[in-house]
Structures are given as C-alpha cells and as structure tokens.
C-alpha positions as CSV (number, residue, x, y, z in Angstrom):
1,M,-2.2,8.1,6.7
2,K,0.6,6.2,4.8
3,L,0.4,4.0,1.9
4,Y,3.3,1.7,1.6
5,V,3.9,0.8,-2.1
6,C,6.7,-0.9,-4.1
7,Y,8.7,1.2,-6.4
8,T,6.0,3.6,-7.2
9,R,2.3,3.9,-7.2
10,R,1.3,5.1,-10.6
11,E,4.4,5.9,-12.6
12,L,5.1,2.1,-13.0
13,H,4.0,1.4,-16.5
14,I,4.2,-2.4,-16.5
15,P,1.2,-3.9,-18.4
16,F,-0.5,-5.8,-15.5
17,R,-3.9,-7.2,-16.3
18,G,-6.3,-4.9,-14.5
19,G,-3.5,-2.3,-13.4
20,H,-0.7,-2.4,-10.9
21,A,-1.7,-3.5,-7.4
22,C,-0.1,-0.4,-5.7
23,A,-1.7,2.0,-8.3
24,K,-5.1,0.6,-7.7
25,A,-4.9,1.0,-4.0
26,Y,-3.6,4.7,-4.4
27,D,-6.5,5.4,-6.8
28,A,-9.1,4.0,-4.5
29,L,-7.9,6.1,-1.6
30,R,-7.7,9.2,-3.7
31,M,-11.2,8.6,-5.0
32,A,-12.5,8.4,-1.5
33,G,-10.9,11.8,-0.8
34,W,-7.8,10.8,1.0
35,E,-4.2,12.2,0.3
36,P,-2.0,9.3,1.6
37,E,1.6,10.0,2.2
38,V,3.3,7.5,-0.2
39,V,6.1,5.4,1.3
40,H,8.2,3.7,-1.4
41,S,9.3,0.4,-0.1
42,Y,11.5,-0.8,-3.0
43,A,12.9,-4.3,-3.0
44,F,10.6,-7.3,-3.6
45,G,8.4,-8.9,-1.0
46,G,9.6,-12.4,-1.8
47,L,13.3,-11.7,-0.8
48,P,14.9,-12.9,2.3
49,E,14.7,-10.8,5.3
50,V,18.3,-9.6,5.1
51,L,17.6,-8.1,1.7
52,Q,14.3,-6.3,2.8
53,T,14.2,-2.6,3.1
54,P,13.4,-0.8,6.4
55,A,9.9,0.2,4.9
56,R,9.1,-3.5,4.1
57,K,10.3,-4.6,7.5
58,R,7.9,-2.1,9.1
59,V,5.0,-3.4,6.9
60,K,5.9,-7.0,8.0
61,E,6.1,-6.1,11.7
62,H,2.5,-4.8,11.4
63,T,0.9,-7.1,8.8
64,G,2.9,-10.3,9.1
65,S,4.0,-10.0,5.4
66,Y,6.6,-8.1,3.3
67,W,4.0,-7.6,0.5
68,V,2.7,-4.2,-0.5
69,P,0.5,-2.2,-0.8
70,A,-0.2,-1.8,2.9
71,L,-2.0,1.0,4.5
72,E,-1.3,2.5,7.9
73,T,-4.4,4.6,8.8
74,E,-4.4,7.7,10.9
75,S,-5.8,5.7,13.8
76,G,-2.9,3.3,13.6
77,E,-4.9,0.4,11.9
78,W,-3.0,-1.6,9.2
79,I,-4.7,-2.8,6.2
80,S,-2.7,-5.2,3.9
81,G,-3.5,-5.9,0.3
82,T,-5.1,-4.1,-2.6
83,K,-8.5,-5.6,-2.3
84,Q,-8.6,-5.0,1.4
85,I,-7.4,-1.3,0.9
86,I,-10.0,-0.7,-1.7
87,D,-12.7,-2.0,0.5
88,W,-11.5,0.1,3.5
89,A,-11.4,3.2,1.1
90,E,-15.0,2.6,0.1
91,R,-16.3,2.1,3.7
92,H,-14.2,5.1,5.1
93,P,-14.5,8.1,2.8
94,A,-12.4,11.2,3.9
95,G,-14.4,13.6,6.1
96,D,-16.8,11.0,7.6
C-alpha cells in the first residue's frame, strides 16, 4: 500500500483548518491498522504537466488528477482525496 502525499504527511505545520489533508489521510490509515509506504510527491497539483514530479504524474495516470493525497491499495485500487481515503480506511481495517 502506498500513500502519495505532498511534501509530507505530518511534519507539515501549516495551520490548515481541521488539519492538513495528507496528514488526515495518513492518520486514518494508521488508525485502521495500516502502515502505508509514504511517497512524497512534492511540487503542487495545480502546476502545468511539465513541472509535475514523476510521483504526481503516476497519481494522475491512475486517478485523472495531480492532486494528493492518493492511495494505491495492495490490490491495485486507487483512491483519490482525503475524504475518500478516510472512508476507505474505515471500511477496510487492516487484518480483515
């Protein structure tokens, strides 16, 4: 399982209302018992394709968008977006 995040998942101390999107997705997976491999995608999802990193290009290839967080499950399924990843984690606890 791979969780694609921006620069970081939890070390980013920017005061986002409700927390940083990537950190919330990471925390939900951990609370569900998963230990995702974190892939730092860097850059910014709104940049032109020529400025996107290989990790963000991979995310776009599978989700249609450069935006992270995005989750690649062990079965090869892709989930894009914080809310969707949180919902997935709640429905798929590790070990089930």
